[in-house]
C-alpha positions as CSV (number, residue, x, y, z in Angstrom):
1,M,-8.1,-92.7,51.3
2,S,-5.2,-92.0,53.7
3,N,-2.8,-92.9,50.9
4,L,-4.0,-90.1,48.7
5,K,-2.2,-86.7,48.6
6,H,-3.8,-83.8,50.4
7,Q,-4.4,-80.9,48.1
8,F,-4.7,-78.4,51.0
9,K,-4.7,-78.6,54.8
10,I,-7.4,-80.8,56.4
11,L,-10.2,-79.3,58.6
12,S,-9.3,-79.7,62.2
13,I,-11.8,-81.4,64.6
14,T,-12.2,-78.1,66.4
15,G,-12.9,-76.2,63.2
16,D,-10.5,-73.4,64.1
17,N,-9.2,-73.3,60.6
18,F,-12.6,-73.6,58.9
19,I,-12.4,-70.2,57.1
20,T,-9.1,-71.0,55.3
21,W,-10.2,-74.6,54.8
22,N,-13.5,-73.5,53.2
23,N,-11.7,-71.1,50.9
24,D,-9.2,-73.8,49.9
25,L,-11.9,-76.3,49.2
26,I,-13.9,-73.9,47.0
27,E,-10.8,-72.9,45.1
28,Y,-9.7,-76.5,44.5
29,L,-13.2,-77.6,43.3
30,T,-13.4,-74.5,41.1
31,C,-10.1,-75.5,39.4
32,E,-11.5,-79.0,38.9
33,G,-14.7,-77.6,37.5
34,L,-16.7,-79.2,40.4
35,N,-17.6,-76.2,42.5
36,K,-21.3,-76.0,41.2
37,I,-21.9,-79.4,42.9
38,L,-21.8,-77.7,46.3
39,E,-24.6,-75.4,45.0
40,G,-26.8,-78.4,44.2
41,E,-26.1,-78.5,40.5
42,N,-27.9,-81.2,38.7
43,S,-27.5,-79.9,35.2
44,G,-24.7,-78.9,32.8
45,K,-22.7,-81.3,30.7
46,S,-24.0,-84.3,32.6
47,K,-27.7,-83.3,32.8
48,D,-28.6,-86.1,30.3
49,D,-26.2,-88.6,31.9
50,P,-27.2,-89.4,35.5
51,D,-24.3,-91.7,35.9
52,E,-21.9,-88.9,35.0
53,M,-23.5,-86.7,37.6
54,E,-23.3,-89.3,40.3
55,K,-19.6,-89.7,39.5
56,R,-19.0,-86.0,39.9
57,K,-20.9,-85.9,43.2
58,S,-19.0,-88.9,44.4
59,K,-15.7,-87.3,43.5
60,V,-16.6,-84.1,45.4
61,N,-17.8,-86.1,48.4
62,R,-14.5,-88.0,48.5
63,I,-12.5,-84.7,48.2
64,I,-14.3,-83.2,51.1
65,K,-14.0,-86.2,53.4
66,H,-10.3,-86.7,52.4
67,H,-9.6,-83.2,53.8
68,L,-11.3,-83.7,57.1
69,D,-9.7,-84.7,60.4
70,N,-10.0,-88.4,61.1
71,G,-12.6,-87.8,63.8
72,L,-14.7,-85.7,61.5
73,Q,-14.4,-88.4,58.8
74,T,-15.8,-90.9,61.2
75,E,-18.7,-88.6,62.1
76,Y,-19.7,-87.9,58.5
77,S,-18.9,-91.3,57.1
78,N,-22.5,-91.9,56.1
79,A,-22.9,-88.7,54.2
80,K,-23.3,-89.5,50.5
81,D,-24.4,-86.2,49.0
82,P,-21.6,-83.6,49.0
83,K,-24.0,-80.7,49.1
84,I,-25.6,-82.0,52.3
85,L,-22.2,-82.9,53.8
86,W,-20.9,-79.4,53.1
87,D,-24.0,-77.7,54.5
88,K,-23.7,-79.8,57.7
89,I,-20.0,-78.8,58.1
90,K,-20.9,-75.1,57.5
91,A,-23.7,-75.3,60.0
92,R,-21.4,-76.8,62.6
93,F,-18.4,-74.4,62.1
94,G,-20.0,-71.4,60.4
95,H,-20.3,-69.6,63.7
96,Q,-16.6,-69.1,63.4
97,K,-17.3,-66.0,61.3
98,K,-18.9,-64.2,64.3
99,V,-16.4,-65.7,66.7
100,L,-13.3,-64.8,64.7
101,L,-14.4,-61.4,63.4
102,P,-13.4,-59.4,66.5
103,S,-10.0,-61.1,66.6
104,L,-9.4,-60.5,62.9
105,V,-10.4,-56.8,63.2
106,D,-7.9,-56.5,66.1
107,Q,-5.2,-58.2,63.9
108,W,-6.0,-55.8,61.1
109,N,-5.7,-52.8,63.4
110,K,-2.3,-54.0,64.7
111,L,-0.9,-54.9,61.3
112,R,2.2,-52.7,60.6
113,F,4.5,-52.7,57.7
114,Q,7.5,-51.8,59.9
115,D,7.1,-55.0,62.0
116,Y,8.1,-57.3,59.0
117,K,11.6,-57.9,57.8
118,T,10.6,-58.4,54.2
119,V,7.9,-57.1,51.9
120,I,6.9,-60.7,51.1
121,A,6.3,-61.5,54.8
122,Y,4.2,-58.3,55.2
123,N,2.2,-59.0,52.0
124,S,1.5,-62.5,53.1
125,A,0.2,-61.4,56.4
126,M,-1.9,-58.7,54.7
127,H,-3.6,-61.2,52.3
128,Q,-4.2,-63.7,55.1
129,I,-6.0,-61.2,57.3
130,V,-7.9,-59.6,54.4
131,S,-9.2,-62.9,53.0
132,Q,-10.4,-64.0,56.4
133,L,-12.1,-60.7,57.0
134,E,-13.8,-60.9,53.7
135,F,-15.1,-64.4,54.5
136,C,-16.5,-62.9,57.7
137,G,-18.3,-60.3,55.7
138,K,-15.9,-57.3,56.2
139,I,-14.5,-56.1,52.9
140,I,-11.1,-54.3,52.9
141,T,-10.8,-51.8,50.0
142,E,-7.7,-51.1,48.0
143,K,-7.6,-47.6,49.5
144,E,-7.6,-49.1,53.0
145,K,-4.8,-51.5,52.1
146,L,-2.7,-48.7,50.7
147,E,-3.3,-46.4,53.7
148,K,-2.6,-49.2,56.1
149,T,0.8,-49.7,54.4
150,F,1.7,-46.0,54.1
151,S,0.7,-45.2,57.7
152,T,2.8,-48.0,59.2
153,F,6.2,-47.2,57.6
154,H,8.9,-46.9,60.2
155,A,9.3,-43.3,61.5
156,S,12.8,-43.2,60.0
157,Q,11.3,-43.7,56.5
158,V,9.0,-40.8,56.4
159,L,10.6,-39.3,53.3
160,L,10.4,-42.7,51.5
161,Q,6.8,-43.0,52.5
162,Q,6.0,-39.6,51.1
163,Q,7.8,-40.5,47.8
164,Y,5.6,-43.6,47.4
165,K,2.5,-41.7,48.3
166,M,3.2,-39.1,45.6
167,R,3.0,-41.8,43.0
168,E,-0.7,-42.0,43.7
169,Y,-1.2,-45.8,43.6
170,T,-4.7,-47.0,43.2
171,E,-4.0,-50.7,43.5
172,Y,-2.3,-52.3,46.5
173,S,-0.5,-54.9,44.3
174,D,1.2,-52.1,42.3
175,L,2.6,-50.6,45.6
176,V,3.9,-54.1,46.7
177,A,5.6,-54.6,43.3
178,A,7.4,-51.3,43.7
179,L,8.4,-52.1,47.3
180,L,9.7,-55.5,46.2
181,A,11.8,-54.0,43.4
182,A,13.3,-51.4,45.8
183,E,14.0,-54.1,48.4
184,Q,15.8,-56.3,45.9
185,N,17.9,-53.4,44.7
186,N,18.8,-52.5,48.3
187,E,19.8,-56.1,49.1
188,L,22.0,-56.1,46.0
189,L,23.7,-52.9,47.1
190,I,24.3,-54.3,50.6
191,K,25.7,-57.6,49.2
192,N,28.1,-55.7,46.9
193,H,29.2,-53.5,49.8
194,Q,29.8,-56.5,52.1
195,A,31.8,-58.3,49.4
196,R,34.0,-55.2,49.0
197,P,33.5,-52.4,51.5
198,T,34.4,-48.9,50.5
199,G,38.1,-48.2,50.6
200,T,39.2,-51.9,50.5
201,M,39.5,-52.3,46.8
202,P,43.0,-53.7,46.0
203,Y,45.3,-51.4,44.0
204,P,45.7,-52.7,40.5
205,E,49.1,-52.9,38.8
206,T,49.9,-49.4,37.6
207,N,51.4,-48.1,34.4
208,A,53.9,-45.3,34.4
209,I,53.9,-43.4,31.1
210,T,56.9,-41.8,29.6
211,F,56.0,-38.7,27.5
212,N,58.0,-37.4,24.7
213,R,56.9,-33.7,24.2
214,G,58.7,-33.3,20.9
215,R,57.0,-36.1,19.1
216,G,53.8,-36.3,21.2
217,G,54.2,-40.0,21.6
218,F,54.5,-42.2,24.7
219,N,56.0,-45.5,25.9
220,R,54.3,-47.6,28.6
221,L,56.4,-48.9,31.4
222,K,54.8,-51.6,33.6
223,I,55.3,-50.9,37.3
224,H,54.9,-53.5,40.0
225,G,55.6,-51.3,43.1
226,G,57.5,-48.3,44.3
227,H,56.9,-44.7,43.3
228,V,56.7,-42.8,40.1
229,H,58.3,-39.3,39.8
230,F,57.7,-36.9,37.0
231,D,60.6,-34.9,35.7
232,G,59.2,-31.6,34.5
233,N,62.5,-30.7,32.7
234,N,62.6,-33.5,30.2
235,G,59.0,-34.7,30.3
236,H,59.9,-38.2,31.5
237,A,58.4,-40.2,34.4
238,H,61.0,-42.0,36.5
239,F,60.4,-45.0,38.7
240,D,62.0,-45.2,42.2
241,G,62.0,-49.0,42.7
242,H,61.0,-49.5,46.3
243,N,58.5,-52.2,47.4
């Protein structure tokens, strides 16, 4: 079993990552079409095929055990039914909801947009806290996510905050998309400025033009340096060849 690839982080023996582990397990089993096994499913496609059902249960049992700390694997080595195994693990570490809730609420209260260098970093922190709060039974609404973001803009960005507020977003994801686009555009401007700061653009080779007022035509004279003087009497530009 140790040679198999882990699909998500294992459950530590202290259970301190139980919330995220539980979410990852459910998500993975759902993708594999096996999540109903944890609800005690004994029907579906394999209801008339007991062997198929046993195979499905065995697969889920193996997935769970493979994502347990070695110490926990030893403790639950005799568990054969994945539903019973999962229930035992929940009973053992389920109290994490009550234990972690006060800490998660504190993290939510302290979450500030201005404390993160990038929109992606802030968004990741937001989703991590929100998902754990929801697992503990506290639902964070879209309105709360939006208000949390708007209210924690840096004080120097009040005007920018007001501009985004005026767009009246109803989905937090839409606001993040707009912030990401603005951040990328800003980074591009900064990179362009750093590559060639204002006032440092090299002078291109210039062209002095000789005008002929009588015929309205002109001849181009390529200049590599020096100064160009215009003679108003005869309409010609003259080059003073100094480098």
